Each structure stands twice: as C-alpha cells, then as structure tokens.
PyMOL Python script that loads the backbone (N, CA, C, O; Angstrom):
from pymol import cmd

cmd.read_pdbstr("""\
ATOM      1  N   MET A   1       0.967  -1.072   0.345  1.00  0.00           N
ATOM      2  CA  MET A   1       0.194  -0.079  -0.021  1.00  0.00           C
ATOM      3  C   MET A   1       0.886   1.019  -0.078  1.00  0.00           C
ATOM      4  O   MET A   1       1.547   1.124   0.954  1.00  0.00           O
ATOM      5  N   VAL A   2       1.115   2.237  -1.078  1.00  0.00           N
ATOM      6  CA  VAL A   2       1.725   2.993  -1.057  1.00  0.00           C
ATOM      7  C   VAL A   2       0.897   4.724  -0.924  1.00  0.00           C
ATOM      8  O   VAL A   2       0.339   5.180  -1.922  1.00  0.00           O
ATOM      9  N   LEU A   3       0.928   5.457   0.293  1.00  0.00           N
ATOM     10  CA  LEU A   3       0.240   6.497   0.024  1.00  0.00           C
ATOM     11  C   LEU A   3       1.231   7.626  -0.608  1.00  0.00           C
ATOM     12  O   LEU A   3       2.459   7.574  -0.666  1.00  0.00           O
ATOM     13  N   SER A   4       0.124   8.952  -1.193  1.00  0.00           N
ATOM     14  CA  SER A   4       0.854  10.254  -1.992  1.00  0.00           C
ATOM     15  C   SER A   4       1.918  10.833  -1.332  1.00  0.00           C
ATOM     16  O   SER A   4       2.767  11.544  -1.869  1.00  0.00           O
ATOM     17  N   CYS A   5       1.863  10.482   0.014  1.00  0.00           N
ATOM     18  CA  CYS A   5       3.058  11.354   0.859  1.00  0.00           C
ATOM     19  C   CYS A   5       4.293  10.164   1.521  1.00  0.00           C
ATOM     20  O   CYS A   5       4.904  10.225   2.588  1.00  0.00           O
ATOM     21  N   ASP A   6       4.351   9.202   0.519  1.00  0.00           N
ATOM     22  CA  ASP A   6       5.374   8.594   1.075  1.00  0.00           C
ATOM     23  C   ASP A   6       6.465   8.810   0.332  1.00  0.00           C
ATOM     24  O   ASP A   6       6.322   8.899  -0.887  1.00  0.00           O
ATOM     25  N   TYR A   7       7.740   8.933   0.910  1.00  0.00           N
ATOM     26  CA  TYR A   7       9.236   9.423   0.217  1.00  0.00           C
ATOM     27  C   TYR A   7       9.821   9.053   1.137  1.00  0.00           C
ATOM     28  O   TYR A   7       9.338   8.765   2.232  1.00  0.00           O
ATOM     29  N   ASP A   8      11.464   8.991   0.666  1.00  0.00           N
ATOM     30  CA  ASP A   8      12.554   8.020   0.963  1.00  0.00           C
ATOM     31  C   ASP A   8      12.830   8.996   2.420  1.00  0.00           C
ATOM     32  O   ASP A   8      13.083  10.145   2.060  1.00  0.00           O
ATOM     33  N   MET A   9      12.847   8.893   3.569  1.00  0.00           N
ATOM     34  CA  MET A   9      13.764   9.679   4.976  1.00  0.00           C
ATOM     35  C   MET A   9      14.746   9.802   4.569  1.00  0.00           C
ATOM     36  O   MET A   9      14.845  11.029   4.557  1.00  0.00           O
ATOM     37  N   LEU A  10      15.698   9.396   4.160  1.00  0.00           N
ATOM     38  CA  LEU A  10      17.225   9.583   3.845  1.00  0.00           C
ATOM     39  C   LEU A  10      17.319  10.277   2.663  1.00  0.00           C
ATOM     40  O   LEU A  10      18.508  10.595   2.633  1.00  0.00           O
ATOM     41  N   HIS A  11      16.607  10.865   1.308  1.00  0.00           N
ATOM     42  CA  HIS A  11      16.742  11.404   0.451  1.00  0.00           C
ATOM     43  C   HIS A  11      15.385  11.659   0.445  1.00  0.00           C
ATOM     44  O   HIS A  11      14.527  11.021  -0.166  1.00  0.00           O
ATOM     45  N   PRO A  12      15.200  12.836   1.313  1.00  0.00           N
ATOM     46  CA  PRO A  12      13.818  13.259   1.064  1.00  0.00           C
ATOM     47  C   PRO A  12      14.027  14.493  -0.081  1.00  0.00           C
ATOM     48  O   PRO A  12      15.134  15.029  -0.133  1.00  0.00           O
ATOM     49  N   PRO A  13      12.984  14.921  -0.969  1.00  0.00           N
ATOM     50  CA  PRO A  13      12.867  16.010  -1.761  1.00  0.00           C
ATOM     51  C   PRO A  13      13.749  17.213  -1.555  1.00  0.00           C
ATOM     52  O   PRO A  13      14.566  16.986  -0.662  1.00  0.00           O
ATOM     53  N   ALA A  14      13.831  18.080  -1.932  1.00  0.00           N
ATOM     54  CA  ALA A  14      14.404  19.302  -2.201  1.00  0.00           C
ATOM     55  C   ALA A  14      13.209  20.366  -1.554  1.00  0.00           C
ATOM     56  O   ALA A  14      13.373  20.921  -0.468  1.00  0.00           O
ATOM     57  N   ASP A  15      12.213  20.520  -2.243  1.00  0.00           N
ATOM     58  CA  ASP A  15      11.151  21.635  -2.440  1.00  0.00           C
ATOM     59  C   ASP A  15      10.296  21.297  -0.749  1.00  0.00           C
ATOM     60  O   ASP A  15       9.533  22.031  -0.121  1.00  0.00           O
ATOM     61  N   LEU A  16      10.975  19.470  -0.311  1.00  0.00           N
ATOM     62  CA  LEU A  16      10.057  19.664   1.031  1.00  0.00           C
ATOM     63  C   LEU A  16      11.115  19.813   1.921  1.00  0.00           C
ATOM     64  O   LEU A  16      10.544  19.898   3.008  1.00  0.00           O
ATOM     65  N   GLU A  17      12.072  19.880   2.079  1.00  0.00           N
ATOM     66  CA  GLU A  17      13.479  19.932   2.771  1.00  0.00           C
ATOM     67  C   GLU A  17      13.303  21.885   2.931  1.00  0.00           C
ATOM     68  O   GLU A  17      13.066  22.396   4.025  1.00  0.00           O
ATOM     69  N   LYS A  18      13.434  22.522   1.948  1.00  0.00           N
ATOM     70  CA  LYS A  18      12.780  23.783   2.124  1.00  0.00           C
ATOM     71  C   LYS A  18      12.104  24.438   2.271  1.00  0.00           C
ATOM     72  O   LYS A  18      12.180  25.632   1.981  1.00  0.00           O
ATOM     73  N   ARG A  19      11.344  23.960   2.700  1.00  0.00           N
ATOM     74  CA  ARG A  19       9.850  24.219   3.491  1.00  0.00           C
ATOM     75  C   ARG A  19       9.456  23.770   5.057  1.00  0.00           C
ATOM     76  O   ARG A  19       8.364  23.734   5.624  1.00  0.00           O
ATOM     77  N   LYS A  20      10.820  23.439   5.520  1.00  0.00           N
ATOM     78  CA  LYS A  20      10.676  23.059   6.957  1.00  0.00           C
ATOM     79  C   LYS A  20      11.479  24.109   7.399  1.00  0.00           C
ATOM     80  O   LYS A  20      12.085  24.943   6.726  1.00  0.00           O
ATOM     81  N   HIS A  21      11.401  23.946   8.842  1.00  0.00           N
ATOM     82  CA  HIS A  21      12.097  24.840   9.591  1.00  0.00           C
ATOM     83  C   HIS A  21      13.556  24.257   9.375  1.00  0.00           C
ATOM     84  O   HIS A  21      13.954  23.142   9.039  1.00  0.00           O
ATOM     85  N   LYS A  22      14.569  26.128   9.883  1.00  0.00           N
ATOM     86  CA  LYS A  22      16.088  25.552   9.772  1.00  0.00           C
ATOM     87  C   LYS A  22      16.448  24.608  10.536  1.00  0.00           C
ATOM     88  O   LYS A  22      17.469  23.984  10.248  1.00  0.00           O
ATOM     89  N   LEU A  23      15.821  24.331  11.498  1.00  0.00           N
ATOM     90  CA  LEU A  23      16.537  23.110  12.530  1.00  0.00           C
ATOM     91  C   LEU A  23      15.832  22.252  12.350  1.00  0.00           C
ATOM     92  O   LEU A  23      16.383  21.322  12.938  1.00  0.00           O
ATOM     93  N   LYS A  24      14.825  21.837  11.867  1.00  0.00           N
ATOM     94  CA  LYS A  24      14.356  20.215  11.512  1.00  0.00           C
ATOM     95  C   LYS A  24      14.250  19.836  10.309  1.00  0.00           C
ATOM     96  O   LYS A  24      13.364  19.143   9.808  1.00  0.00           O
ATOM     97  N   ARG A  25      15.549  20.487   9.632  1.00  0.00           N
ATOM     98  CA  ARG A  25      15.917  19.389   8.320  1.00  0.00           C
ATOM     99  C   ARG A  25      16.671  18.529   8.455  1.00  0.00           C
ATOM    100  O   ARG A  25      17.178  18.369   9.565  1.00  0.00           O
ATOM    101  N   LEU A  26      16.928  17.876   7.626  1.00  0.00           N
ATOM    102  CA  LEU A  26      17.988  16.540   7.721  1.00  0.00           C
ATOM    103  C   LEU A  26      19.400  17.009   7.965  1.00  0.00           C
ATOM    104  O   LEU A  26      20.312  16.365   8.484  1.00  0.00           O
ATOM    105  N   VAL A  27      19.428  18.464   7.419  1.00  0.00           N
ATOM    106  CA  VAL A  27      20.966  18.454   7.891  1.00  0.00           C
ATOM    107  C   VAL A  27      20.304  20.416   7.650  1.00  0.00           C
ATOM    108  O   VAL A  27      19.856  21.008   6.668  1.00  0.00           O
ATOM    109  N   GLN A  28      20.596  20.892   9.259  1.00  0.00           N
ATOM    110  CA  GLN A  28      20.184  21.920   9.297  1.00  0.00           C
ATOM    111  C   GLN A  28      21.286  22.927   8.687  1.00  0.00           C
ATOM    112  O   GLN A  28      22.493  22.703   8.606  1.00  0.00           O
ATOM    113  N   SER A  29      20.624  24.043   8.291  1.00  0.00           N
ATOM    114  CA  SER A  29      20.808  24.908   7.288  1.00  0.00           C
ATOM    115  C   SER A  29      20.216  26.265   7.658  1.00  0.00           C
ATOM    116  O   SER A  29      19.206  26.258   8.361  1.00  0.00           O
ATOM    117  N   PRO A  30      20.899  27.801   7.133  1.00  0.00           N
ATOM    118  CA  PRO A  30      20.211  29.000   7.753  1.00  0.00           C
ATOM    119  C   PRO A  30      19.588  29.054   6.301  1.00  0.00           C
ATOM    120  O   PRO A  30      19.988  28.453   5.304  1.00  0.00           O
ATOM    121  N   ASN A  31      18.468  29.954   6.422  1.00  0.00           N
ATOM    122  CA  ASN A  31      17.795  30.354   5.541  1.00  0.00           C
ATOM    123  C   ASN A  31      18.051  32.418   5.176  1.00  0.00           C
ATOM    124  O   ASN A  31      17.215  33.076   4.557  1.00  0.00           O
ATOM    125  N   SER A  32      19.490  33.060   5.810  1.00  0.00           N
ATOM    126  CA  SER A  32      19.914  33.896   5.368  1.00  0.00           C
ATOM    127  C   SER A  32      21.508  33.737   5.099  1.00  0.00           C
ATOM    128  O   SER A  32      22.281  33.013   5.726  1.00  0.00           O
ATOM    129  N   PHE A  33      21.790  34.554   4.062  1.00  0.00           N
ATOM    130  CA  PHE A  33      22.721  34.938   3.035  1.00  0.00           C
ATOM    131  C   PHE A  33      23.007  35.911   2.501  1.00  0.00           C
ATOM    132  O   PHE A  33      22.184  36.809   2.321  1.00  0.00           O
ATOM    133  N   PHE A  34      24.031  35.968   2.179  1.00  0.00           N
ATOM    134  CA  PHE A  34      25.110  37.136   2.106  1.00  0.00           C
ATOM    135  C   PHE A  34      24.839  37.587   0.281  1.00  0.00           C
ATOM    136  O   PHE A  34      25.323  36.762  -0.494  1.00  0.00           O
ATOM    137  N   MET A  35      24.272  38.547  -0.234  1.00  0.00           N
ATOM    138  CA  MET A  35      24.362  38.675  -1.550  1.00  0.00           C
ATOM    139  C   MET A  35      25.194  40.543  -2.181  1.00  0.00           C
ATOM    140  O   MET A  35      25.339  41.551  -1.489  1.00  0.00           O
ATOM    141  N   ASP A  36      25.491  40.379  -3.375  1.00  0.00           N
ATOM    142  CA  ASP A  36      25.847  41.325  -4.045  1.00  0.00           C
ATOM    143  C   ASP A  36      24.832  42.065  -4.743  1.00  0.00           C
ATOM    144  O   ASP A  36      24.084  41.488  -5.532  1.00  0.00           O
ATOM    145  N   VAL A  37      24.732  43.538  -4.472  1.00  0.00           N
ATOM    146  CA  VAL A  37      23.152  44.457  -5.146  1.00  0.00           C
ATOM    147  C   VAL A  37      24.191  45.180  -5.795  1.00  0.00           C
ATOM    148  O   VAL A  37      25.318  45.342  -5.327  1.00  0.00           O
ATOM    149  N   LYS A  38      23.789  45.597  -6.857  1.00  0.00           N
ATOM    150  CA  LYS A  38      23.983  46.734  -7.673  1.00  0.00           C
ATOM    151  C   LYS A  38      23.056  47.538  -7.509  1.00  0.00           C
ATOM    152  O   LYS A  38      21.834  47.447  -7.393  1.00  0.00           O
ATOM    153  N   CYS A  39      24.130  48.710  -7.514  1.00  0.00           N
ATOM    154  CA  CYS A  39      22.940  49.772  -7.467  1.00  0.00           C
ATOM    155  C   CYS A  39      22.309  50.482  -8.938  1.00  0.00           C
ATOM    156  O   CYS A  39      23.101  50.667  -9.862  1.00  0.00           O
ATOM    157  N   GLN A  40      21.135  50.791  -9.069  1.00  0.00           N
ATOM    158  CA  GLN A  40      20.661  51.372 -10.499  1.00  0.00           C
ATOM    159  C   GLN A  40      21.050  52.390 -11.381  1.00  0.00           C
ATOM    160  O   GLN A  40      20.915  52.449 -12.603  1.00  0.00           O
ATOM    161  N   GLY A  41      21.679  53.385 -10.391  1.00  0.00           N
ATOM    162  CA  GLY A  41      22.257  54.346 -10.507  1.00  0.00           C
ATOM    163  C   GLY A  41      23.696  54.569 -10.985  1.00  0.00           C
ATOM    164  O   GLY A  41      23.972  55.393 -11.856  1.00  0.00           O
ATOM    165  N   CYS A  42      24.791  53.624 -10.239  1.00  0.00           N
ATOM    166  CA  CYS A  42      26.190  54.033 -10.514  1.00  0.00           C
ATOM    167  C   CYS A  42      26.300  52.668 -11.073  1.00  0.00           C
ATOM    168  O   CYS A  42      26.913  52.622 -12.140  1.00  0.00           O
ATOM    169  N   PHE A  43      26.002  51.920 -10.766  1.00  0.00           N
ATOM    170  CA  PHE A  43      26.460  50.087 -11.201  1.00  0.00           C
ATOM    171  C   PHE A  43      27.539  49.780 -10.413  1.00  0.00           C
ATOM    172  O   PHE A  43      28.588  49.328 -10.871  1.00  0.00           O
ATOM    173  N   ASN A  44      27.312  50.029  -9.098  1.00  0.00           N
ATOM    174  CA  ASN A  44      28.708  50.015  -8.218  1.00  0.00           C
ATOM    175  C   ASN A  44      27.616  48.534  -7.374  1.00  0.00           C
ATOM    176  O   ASN A  44      26.406  48.308  -7.399  1.00  0.00           O
ATOM    177  N   ILE A  45      28.698  47.869  -6.762  1.00  0.00           N
ATOM    178  CA  ILE A  45      28.343  46.516  -6.233  1.00  0.00           C
ATOM    179  C   ILE A  45      28.967  46.535  -4.700  1.00  0.00           C
ATOM    180  O   ILE A  45      30.132  46.598  -4.307  1.00  0.00           O
ATOM    181  N   THR A  46      27.248  46.425  -3.748  1.00  0.00           N
ATOM    182  CA  THR A  46      27.809  46.637  -2.617  1.00  0.00           C
ATOM    183  C   THR A  46      27.665  45.052  -1.804  1.00  0.00           C
ATOM    184  O   THR A  46      26.676  44.565  -2.352  1.00  0.00           O
ATOM    185  N   THR A  47      28.096  44.189  -0.930  1.00  0.00           N
ATOM    186  CA  THR A  47      27.549  43.279  -0.429  1.00  0.00           C
ATOM    187  C   THR A  47      26.783  43.691   0.883  1.00  0.00           C
ATOM    188  O   THR A  47      27.110  44.467   1.781  1.00  0.00           O
ATOM    189  N   VAL A  48      25.652  42.914   0.703  1.00  0.00           N
ATOM    190  CA  VAL A  48      24.364  43.064   1.745  1.00  0.00           C
ATOM    191  C   VAL A  48      23.891  41.938   2.341  1.00  0.00           C
ATOM    192  O   VAL A  48      23.692  41.055   1.507  1.00  0.00           O
ATOM    193  N   PHE A  49      23.577  41.555   3.698  1.00  0.00           N
ATOM    194  CA  PHE A  49      22.891  40.520   4.555  1.00  0.00           C
ATOM    195  C   PHE A  49      21.765  40.813   3.997  1.00  0.00           C
ATOM    196  O   PHE A  49      21.462  41.955   3.652  1.00  0.00           O
ATOM    197  N   SER A  50      20.756  39.393   3.805  1.00  0.00           N
ATOM    198  CA  SER A  50      19.925  39.035   3.060  1.00  0.00           C
ATOM    199  C   SER A  50      18.823  39.543   4.125  1.00  0.00           C
ATOM    200  O   SER A  50      17.734  40.038   3.834  1.00  0.00           O
ATOM    201  N   HIS A  51      19.242  39.359   5.183  1.00  0.00           N
ATOM    202  CA  HIS A  51      18.211  40.135   6.743  1.00  0.00           C
ATOM    203  C   HIS A  51      18.586  41.086   7.681  1.00  0.00           C
ATOM    204  O   HIS A  51      18.395  41.083   8.897  1.00  0.00           O
ATOM    205  N   SER A  52      19.289  42.118   6.786  1.00  0.00           N
ATOM    206  CA  SER A  52      19.825  43.532   7.368  1.00  0.00           C
ATOM    207  C   SER A  52      18.780  44.291   8.376  1.00  0.00           C
ATOM    208  O   SER A  52      17.611  44.547   8.087  1.00  0.00           O
ATOM    209  N   GLN A  53      19.217  44.500   9.211  1.00  0.00           N
ATOM    210  CA  GLN A  53      18.296  45.160  10.113  1.00  0.00           C
ATOM    211  C   GLN A  53      17.769  46.951   9.961  1.00  0.00           C
ATOM    212  O   GLN A  53      16.913  47.696  10.438  1.00  0.00           O
ATOM    213  N   THR A  54      18.953  47.007   8.939  1.00  0.00           N
ATOM    214  CA  THR A  54      18.893  48.755   8.639  1.00  0.00           C
ATOM    215  C   THR A  54      18.785  49.207   7.166  1.00  0.00           C
ATOM    216  O   THR A  54      18.235  48.468   6.349  1.00  0.00           O
ATOM    217  N   VAL A  55      19.243  50.278   6.845  1.00  0.00           N
ATOM    218  CA  VAL A  55      18.897  50.799   5.741  1.00  0.00           C
ATOM    219  C   VAL A  55      20.307  50.912   5.028  1.00  0.00           C
ATOM    220  O   VAL A  55      21.165  51.667   5.486  1.00  0.00           O
ATOM    221  N   VAL A  56      20.506  50.217   4.001  1.00  0.00           N
ATOM    222  CA  VAL A  56      21.796  50.052   3.152  1.00  0.00           C
ATOM    223  C   VAL A  56      21.863  51.231   2.170  1.00  0.00           C
ATOM    224  O   VAL A  56      20.909  51.391   1.409  1.00  0.00           O
ATOM    225  N   LEU A  57      22.873  52.042   2.125  1.00  0.00           N
ATOM    226  CA  LEU A  57      23.241  52.765   1.009  1.00  0.00           C
ATOM    227  C   LEU A  57      24.078  52.725   0.181  1.00  0.00           C
ATOM    228  O   LEU A  57      25.035  52.348   0.857  1.00  0.00           O
ATOM    229  N   CYS A  58      24.430  52.834  -0.783  1.00  0.00           N
ATOM    230  CA  CYS A  58      25.519  52.738  -1.429  1.00  0.00           C
ATOM    231  C   CYS A  58      26.999  53.641  -1.340  1.00  0.00           C
ATOM    232  O   CYS A  58      27.078  54.859  -1.179  1.00  0.00           O
ATOM    233  N   GLY A  59      27.819  52.941  -1.452  1.00  0.00           N
ATOM    234  CA  GLY A  59      29.319  53.564  -0.973  1.00  0.00           C
ATOM    235  C   GLY A  59      29.659  55.192  -2.128  1.00  0.00           C
ATOM    236  O   GLY A  59      30.119  56.260  -1.723  1.00  0.00           O
ATOM    237  N   SER A  60      29.310  54.906  -3.348  1.00  0.00           N
ATOM    238  CA  SER A  60      29.669  56.061  -3.804  1.00  0.00           C
ATOM    239  C   SER A  60      28.459  57.289  -4.109  1.00  0.00           C
ATOM    240  O   SER A  60      28.726  58.491  -4.117  1.00  0.00           O
ATOM    241  N   CYS A  61      27.386  56.841  -4.299  1.00  0.00           N
ATOM    242  CA  CYS A  61      26.295  57.946  -4.842  1.00  0.00           C
ATOM    243  C   CYS A  61      24.974  57.812  -3.557  1.00  0.00           C
ATOM    244  O   CYS A  61      23.899  58.301  -3.905  1.00  0.00           O
ATOM    245  N   SER A  62      25.004  57.437  -2.706  1.00  0.00           N
ATOM    246  CA  SER A  62      24.383  57.498  -1.554  1.00  0.00           C
ATOM    247  C   SER A  62      22.872  57.172  -1.621  1.00  0.00           C
ATOM    248  O   SER A  62      22.020  57.691  -0.900  1.00  0.00           O
ATOM    249  N   ALA A  63      22.587  55.990  -2.843  1.00  0.00           N
ATOM    250  CA  ALA A  63      21.060  56.123  -3.162  1.00  0.00           C
ATOM    251  C   ALA A  63      21.031  54.514  -1.979  1.00  0.00           C
ATOM    252  O   ALA A  63      21.951  53.860  -1.488  1.00  0.00           O
ATOM    253  N   VAL A  64      19.101  54.340  -1.872  1.00  0.00           N
ATOM    254  CA  VAL A  64      19.398  53.563  -0.798  1.00  0.00           C
ATOM    255  C   VAL A  64      19.244  52.452  -1.739  1.00  0.00           C
ATOM    256  O   VAL A  64      18.680  52.717  -2.801  1.00  0.00           O
ATOM    257  N   LEU A  65      19.631  51.300  -1.544  1.00  0.00           N
ATOM    258  CA  LEU A  65      19.772  49.640  -1.779  1.00  0.00           C
ATOM    259  C   LEU A  65      18.699  49.086  -1.336  1.00  0.00           C
ATOM    260  O   LEU A  65      17.822  48.930  -2.186  1.00  0.00           O
ATOM    261  N   CYS A  66      18.374  48.586   0.164  1.00  0.00           N
ATOM    262  CA  CYS A  66      17.424  48.130   0.594  1.00  0.00           C
ATOM    263  C   CYS A  66      16.946  48.543   1.702  1.00  0.00           C
ATOM    264  O   CYS A  66      17.653  49.326   2.338  1.00  0.00           O
ATOM    265  N   GLN A  67      15.398  48.083   2.360  1.00  0.00           N
ATOM    266  CA  GLN A  67      15.127  48.744   3.538  1.00  0.00           C
ATOM    267  C   GLN A  67      14.702  47.299   4.168  1.00  0.00           C
ATOM    268  O   GLN A  67      14.422  46.261   3.568  1.00  0.00           O
ATOM    269  N   PRO A  68      14.743  47.558   5.538  1.00  0.00           N
ATOM    270  CA  PRO A  68      14.703  46.631   6.375  1.00  0.00           C
ATOM    271  C   PRO A  68      13.004  46.182   6.453  1.00  0.00           C
ATOM    272  O   PRO A  68      12.218  47.049   6.071  1.00  0.00           O
ATOM    273  N   THR A  69      12.427  44.864   6.934  1.00  0.00           N
ATOM    274  CA  THR A  69      11.366  44.691   6.960  1.00  0.00           C
ATOM    275  C   THR A  69      11.506  43.879   8.299  1.00  0.00           C
ATOM    276  O   THR A  69      12.611  43.827   8.839  1.00  0.00           O
ATOM    277  N   GLY A  70      10.228  43.133   8.948  1.00  0.00           N
ATOM    278  CA  GLY A  70      10.181  42.137   9.724  1.00  0.00           C
ATOM    279  C   GLY A  70      11.295  41.066   9.482  1.00  0.00           C
ATOM    280  O   GLY A  70      12.297  40.882  10.172  1.00  0.00           O
ATOM    281  N   GLY A  71      10.976  40.519   8.560  1.00  0.00           N
ATOM    282  CA  GLY A  71      12.466  39.624   8.142  1.00  0.00           C
ATOM    283  C   GLY A  71      13.382  39.953   7.265  1.00  0.00           C
ATOM    284  O   GLY A  71      14.249  40.765   7.589  1.00  0.00           O
ATOM    285  N   LYS A  72      13.362  39.361   5.946  1.00  0.00           N
ATOM    286  CA  LYS A  72      14.252  39.544   5.016  1.00  0.00           C
ATOM    287  C   LYS A  72      13.898  41.162   4.363  1.00  0.00           C
ATOM    288  O   LYS A  72      12.800  41.709   4.459  1.00  0.00           O
ATOM    289  N   ALA A  73      15.044  41.712   3.732  1.00  0.00           N
ATOM    290  CA  ALA A  73      15.485  43.496   3.728  1.00  0.00           C
ATOM    291  C   ALA A  73      14.523  43.285   1.986  1.00  0.00           C
ATOM    292  O   ALA A  73      14.596  42.440   1.094  1.00  0.00           O
ATOM    293  N   ARG A  74      13.978  44.105   2.116  1.00  0.00           N
ATOM    294  CA  ARG A  74      13.381  44.497   0.920  1.00  0.00           C
ATOM    295  C   ARG A  74      14.272  45.249  -0.482  1.00  0.00           C
ATOM    296  O   ARG A  74      14.785  46.298  -0.094  1.00  0.00           O
ATOM    297  N   LEU A  75      14.460  45.075  -1.421  1.00  0.00           N
ATOM    298  CA  LEU A  75      15.526  45.818  -1.848  1.00  0.00           C
ATOM    299  C   LEU A  75      14.769  46.662  -2.885  1.00  0.00           C
ATOM    300  O   LEU A  75      13.660  46.323  -3.297  1.00  0.00           O
ATOM    301  N   THR A  76      15.404  47.775  -3.292  1.00  0.00           N
ATOM    302  CA  THR A  76      14.634  49.069  -3.946  1.00  0.00           C
ATOM    303  C   THR A  76      14.183  48.210  -5.414  1.00  0.00           C
ATOM    304  O   THR A  76      14.444  47.196  -6.062  1.00  0.00           O
ATOM    305  N   GLU A  77      13.331  49.405  -5.401  1.00  0.00           N
ATOM    306  CA  GLU A  77      13.024  48.862  -6.867  1.00  0.00           C
ATOM    307  C   GLU A  77      14.145  49.275  -8.227  1.00  0.00           C
ATOM    308  O   GLU A  77      14.695  50.358  -8.431  1.00  0.00           O
ATOM    309  N   GLY A  78      14.246  47.924  -9.077  1.00  0.00           N
ATOM    310  CA  GLY A  78      15.366  48.509  -9.915  1.00  0.00           C
ATOM    311  C   GLY A  78      16.671  47.742  -9.936  1.00  0.00           C
ATOM    312  O   GLY A  78      17.237  47.137 -10.846  1.00  0.00           O
ATOM    313  N   CYS A  79      16.995  47.954  -8.609  1.00  0.00           N
ATOM    314  CA  CYS A  79      18.298  46.910  -7.915  1.00  0.00           C
ATOM    315  C   CYS A  79      17.875  45.738  -8.133  1.00  0.00           C
ATOM    316  O   CYS A  79      16.747  45.269  -7.977  1.00  0.00           O
ATOM    317  N   SER A  80      19.669  44.860  -8.835  1.00  0.00           N
ATOM    318  CA  SER A  80      19.238  43.367  -9.129  1.00  0.00           C
ATOM    319  C   SER A  80      20.573  42.876  -8.305  1.00  0.00           C
ATOM    320  O   SER A  80      21.675  43.422  -8.362  1.00  0.00           O
ATOM    321  N   PHE A  81      20.260  41.845  -7.610  1.00  0.00           N
ATOM    322  CA  PHE A  81      21.527  41.175  -7.246  1.00  0.00           C
ATOM    323  C   PHE A  81      21.814  39.283  -7.136  1.00  0.00           C
ATOM    324  O   PHE A  81      21.065  38.410  -7.573  1.00  0.00           O
ATOM    325  N   ARG A  82      22.717  39.159  -6.640  1.00  0.00           N
ATOM    326  CA  ARG A  82      23.188  37.513  -7.154  1.00  0.00           C
ATOM    327  C   ARG A  82      23.548  37.117  -5.769  1.00  0.00           C
ATOM    328  O   ARG A  82      23.968  37.868  -4.889  1.00  0.00           O
ATOM    329  N   ARG A  83      23.359  36.019  -5.702  1.00  0.00           N
ATOM    330  CA  ARG A  83      23.574  35.468  -3.932  1.00  0.00           C
ATOM    331  C   ARG A  83      24.879  35.006  -4.163  1.00  0.00           C
ATOM    332  O   ARG A  83      25.319  34.485  -5.188  1.00  0.00           O
ATOM    333  N   LYS A  84      25.552  35.293  -2.923  1.00  0.00           N
ATOM    334  CA  LYS A  84      27.067  34.906  -2.721  1.00  0.00           C
ATOM    335  C   LYS A  84      27.534  33.756  -1.910  1.00  0.00           C
ATOM    336  O   LYS A  84      27.275  33.649  -0.711  1.00  0.00           O
ATOM    337  N   GLY A  85      28.475  32.591  -2.834  1.00  0.00           N
ATOM    338  CA  GLY A  85      28.730  31.482  -1.884  1.00  0.00           C
ATOM    339  C   GLY A  85      28.265  30.697  -2.766  1.00  0.00           C
ATOM    340  O   GLY A  85      28.662  30.938  -3.907  1.00  0.00           O
ATOM    341  N   ASP A  86      27.549  29.822  -2.644  1.00  0.00           N
ATOM    342  CA  ASP A  86      27.097  28.544  -2.985  1.00  0.00           C
ATOM    343  C   ASP A  86      27.812  28.136  -4.421  1.00  0.00           C
ATOM    344  O   ASP A  86      27.574  27.045  -4.941  1.00  0.00           O
TER     345      ASP A  86
END
""", "prot")
cmd.dss("prot")
cmd.show_as("cartoon", "prot")
cmd.util.cbc("prot")
cmd.orient("prot")
C-alpha cells in the first residue's frame, strides 16, 4: 500500500526540505545569505546581508539599496542581486 505522502526519509525531496524549519531539516542550514547588490544609478556592487536590519546605502552615490522589514530586507526597485557563496 503506497500513500501519496510516502518518500524516502534519507533522501527527501528538495522542495519539501526547503519548506521545513531551519532546525528541523535533515541537515540544518540557515535561511539567510549574503548577496551582491548592484546600484541602479552608478552600477556599483555592494555586499548586503539578506536579513539586514538597517537601511543600506550605496557607497558612492548614497542611493538606498534595501529597506529592512520584519524578516528579509526588501530591495529597492531596479536593484539587481546575486547570491554569494553557493
């Protein structure tokens, strides 16, 4: 008898693991990350934490790159980012 929710406990699907709490995953991993954010005005690249709690400004033109929210920081319109590490 096979149920629709049956899966291999040693090799769970990636989407199922992503939805779990960071401490309940098979291998614990954080939800936060560092990212390179490109300024829309001067195209300068700044490293920003994904859950930053302060307003991040561009080093050269002082434009706002991201605003803090309750969880992840919200990027300004037009800013592009790339996840670091992986």
